[in-house]
C-alpha positions as CSV (number, residue, x, y, z in Angstrom):
1,M,88.6,115.0,118.9
2,I,86.0,115.2,116.0
3,L,86.2,118.8,115.8
4,T,90.1,118.7,115.7
5,A,89.8,116.2,112.8
6,F,87.3,118.5,111.0
7,L,89.6,121.7,111.3
8,K,92.6,119.7,110.2
9,T,90.5,118.7,107.0
10,L,89.5,122.1,106.3
11,G,93.2,123.3,106.7
12,Q,94.2,121.0,104.1
13,I,91.9,121.9,101.2
14,G,94.7,124.1,99.7
15,D,97.0,121.0,99.4
16,R,97.3,120.2,95.8
17,A,96.9,116.3,96.1
18,F,93.9,116.9,98.5
19,R,92.3,119.6,96.0
20,R,92.7,117.2,93.1
21,V,90.6,114.5,94.6
22,L,88.2,116.9,96.2
23,F,87.5,118.6,92.8
24,L,87.1,115.2,91.1
25,G,84.8,113.9,93.7
26,L,82.7,117.2,93.4
27,G,82.6,116.7,89.7
28,L,81.6,113.1,89.9
29,S,78.9,113.9,92.4
30,V,77.4,116.5,90.2
31,L,77.6,114.4,87.0
32,L,75.9,111.3,88.9
33,L,73.1,113.5,90.3
34,V,72.2,115.1,86.9
35,A,72.3,111.7,85.4
36,I,69.9,110.4,87.9
37,Y,67.9,113.6,87.7
38,A,67.7,113.1,83.7
39,A,66.8,109.6,84.0
40,V,63.8,110.5,86.4
41,F,62.6,113.6,84.6
42,G,62.8,111.5,81.2
43,L,60.7,108.8,82.8
44,I,58.2,111.3,84.1
45,G,58.1,113.1,80.7
46,W,57.3,109.8,79.0
47,L,54.7,109.0,81.5
48,V,52.9,112.3,81.7
49,P,51.2,113.4,78.5
50,D,52.2,116.8,76.7
51,S,48.5,117.8,77.3
52,F,45.1,116.4,78.8
53,T,41.7,117.6,79.4
54,L,40.3,118.5,82.8
55,P,36.7,119.0,83.8
56,W,35.9,122.9,83.9
57,L,39.5,123.8,82.6
58,G,39.5,122.2,79.2
59,Q,42.7,121.4,77.4
60,V,45.8,121.7,79.5
61,H,49.0,122.3,77.7
62,W,51.3,123.6,80.4
63,V,52.5,120.3,81.9
64,D,55.9,120.6,80.1
65,E,56.5,124.0,81.5
66,I,55.7,123.1,84.9
67,L,58.0,120.2,84.7
68,S,60.7,122.4,83.2
69,G,60.3,125.3,85.8
70,A,60.5,122.8,88.8
71,S,63.5,120.9,87.3
72,L,66.2,122.9,89.6
73,I,64.1,122.6,92.7
74,L,63.6,118.8,91.9
75,L,67.3,118.3,91.5
76,L,68.1,120.0,94.7
77,V,65.6,118.1,96.6
78,M,66.8,114.9,95.1
79,S,70.2,115.4,96.2
80,V,69.1,115.3,99.8
81,F,68.1,111.8,99.4
82,L,70.7,110.6,96.8
83,M,73.7,112.0,98.4
84,V,73.7,109.2,101.1
85,P,74.1,106.4,98.6
86,V,76.6,108.4,96.6
87,A,78.8,109.1,100.0
88,S,78.5,105.3,100.4
89,A,79.7,104.5,97.0
90,F,82.6,107.2,97.1
91,T,84.3,105.2,100.0
92,G,85.7,102.7,97.7
93,I,86.8,105.1,95.0
94,F,88.4,107.9,96.7
95,L,89.3,106.9,100.5
96,D,92.6,105.4,99.6
97,D,93.6,108.7,97.8
98,V,92.2,110.9,100.4
99,A,93.7,109.0,103.2
100,E,97.2,109.2,101.4
101,A,97.1,112.9,101.0
102,V,95.9,113.1,104.8
103,E,98.7,110.9,106.2
104,A,101.6,112.5,103.8
105,R,100.9,115.9,105.6
106,H,99.8,114.9,109.0
107,Y,101.4,111.7,109.8
108,P,104.5,111.6,107.5
109,G,106.4,109.0,109.7
110,L,104.1,106.2,108.8
111,P,105.1,103.3,106.5
112,P,103.1,103.3,103.2
113,A,99.8,101.4,103.6
114,P,99.1,98.5,101.3
115,R,96.5,99.5,98.9
116,I,93.4,97.5,99.1
117,P,92.7,95.8,95.6
118,L,90.2,98.0,93.7
119,G,87.9,94.7,93.4
120,A,87.7,94.5,97.1
121,Q,87.1,98.2,97.6
122,L,84.5,98.1,95.0
123,R,82.7,95.1,96.5
124,D,82.6,96.3,99.9
125,S,81.3,99.6,98.8
126,V,78.6,98.1,96.7
127,G,77.7,95.7,99.2
128,F,77.5,98.5,101.9
129,M,75.5,100.7,99.6
130,G,73.1,98.0,99.1
131,V,72.8,97.8,102.8
132,L,72.3,101.6,103.2
133,V,69.5,101.7,100.4
134,A,67.7,98.8,102.0
135,V,67.8,100.2,105.5
136,N,66.5,103.6,104.3
137,L,63.8,102.0,102.3
138,A,62.6,100.1,105.5
139,A,62.8,103.2,107.4
140,L,60.4,105.0,105.2
141,I,57.5,103.4,107.1
142,L,59.0,104.9,110.2
143,Y,59.6,108.1,108.6
144,F,55.9,108.5,108.2
145,I,55.2,107.3,111.7
146,V,57.4,109.7,113.6
147,G,56.3,112.8,111.4
148,P,58.1,115.8,112.2
149,F,60.9,113.8,113.9
150,A,61.7,112.2,110.6
151,P,64.8,114.1,109.9
152,L,66.2,113.2,113.3
153,L,65.6,109.5,112.5
154,F,67.1,110.0,108.9
155,W,70.2,111.5,110.3
156,A,70.6,108.9,113.1
157,V,70.2,105.9,110.8
158,N,72.5,107.2,108.3
159,G,75.0,108.7,110.6
160,F,75.3,105.2,112.3
161,L,75.8,103.6,108.7
162,L,78.0,106.1,107.2
163,G,80.0,106.3,110.3
164,R,80.6,102.6,110.5
165,E,81.5,102.4,106.7
166,Y,83.8,105.4,106.6
167,F,85.7,104.4,109.6
168,Q,85.9,100.8,108.9
169,M,87.2,101.6,105.4
170,A,89.9,104.0,107.0
171,A,91.1,101.5,109.5
172,M,91.2,98.5,107.1
173,R,94.1,100.3,105.4
174,R,96.2,99.9,108.5
175,L,94.8,97.1,110.5
176,G,93.1,94.7,108.2
177,R,89.4,93.8,108.5
178,A,89.4,92.1,111.8
179,G,91.5,94.9,113.4
180,A,89.2,97.6,112.0
181,V,86.1,96.0,113.2
182,A,87.6,95.6,116.6
183,L,88.6,99.2,116.9
184,R,85.3,100.4,115.7
185,K,83.5,98.4,118.2
186,R,85.6,99.8,121.1
187,H,84.7,103.4,120.1
188,G,81.4,103.0,118.6
189,L,80.0,106.1,120.3
190,T,82.6,108.5,119.0
191,I,82.3,107.0,115.6
192,F,78.4,107.5,115.6
193,A,79.0,111.1,116.6
194,A,81.1,111.7,113.7
195,G,78.9,109.9,111.3
196,L,75.9,111.9,112.6
197,L,77.9,115.1,111.9
198,M,78.5,113.8,108.4
199,A,74.8,112.7,107.8
200,V,73.4,116.2,108.8
201,P,75.1,118.4,106.1
202,L,74.4,115.7,103.5
203,S,70.8,117.0,103.8
204,L,71.8,120.4,102.7
205,P,71.7,121.0,98.9
206,L,75.1,122.1,97.4
207,V,76.9,121.6,100.7
208,N,76.4,117.9,100.4
209,L,78.4,117.7,97.3
210,V,81.7,118.1,99.1
211,I,80.9,116.2,102.3
212,P,81.7,112.7,101.0
213,I,85.3,113.7,100.3
214,L,85.7,115.7,103.5
215,G,84.3,112.8,105.4
216,A,86.9,110.4,104.1
217,A,89.5,112.9,105.5
218,V,87.8,113.4,108.8
219,F,87.6,109.6,109.4
220,T,91.1,109.2,108.5
221,H,92.1,111.6,111.3
222,L,89.5,110.1,113.6
223,F,91.2,106.5,112.9
224,H,94.6,107.7,113.7
225,R,93.5,109.6,117.1
226,L,91.6,106.4,118.3
227,A,94.4,104.1,117.3
228,E,96.9,106.3,119.1
229,R,94.5,106.4,122.2
230,D,94.4,102.6,122.3
231,T,98.2,102.4,121.9
232,A,99.0,105.0,124.7
233,G,96.2,103.2,126.8
């Protein structure tokens, strides 16, 4: 089911409506990461002096050169951690547009879904992003404790949280909040697996830039498949 949803999503990349949202999301992801990087790099540049004196080495003047040379690596590393909250923020901005493009092609018989007010979307996204950041900050202690298994814990925590958010936002368009929560609880394991498969590529620099939009499409397919299964059952 999850693989089918992913393959259908890849097959729709050529659609104009889908491609427009994909490129817009990609552009905003890059801009957001660059803005965060510029802020962090500017803060480091402000805190770290242009030169200082070390015992036996004397005056050191190459701090700026090291920071400049490491800037691209720093941006790529930062993207591994920053794309999780970026993905969370994008649900409220792009999910409606992505879901409409998916439904227009694969579920044309459906009546139009009532659009969730932008204020409600942003409120839900900001609230959930706060939860996501807080949980990850709390999990930092566990990341140090589990050592080499930290990536697995990172994927599991964020896979659960992102799967829950993306599925619920997709389902709310058709079922409302209460119906979306009920459907999510009935299929928690499947939704967690889909969220895990979303969290893993979010850890891959460059690849992670397109995952938030592709994830919105995958969870739209997943919602319809699970809703159809419940109706048929």
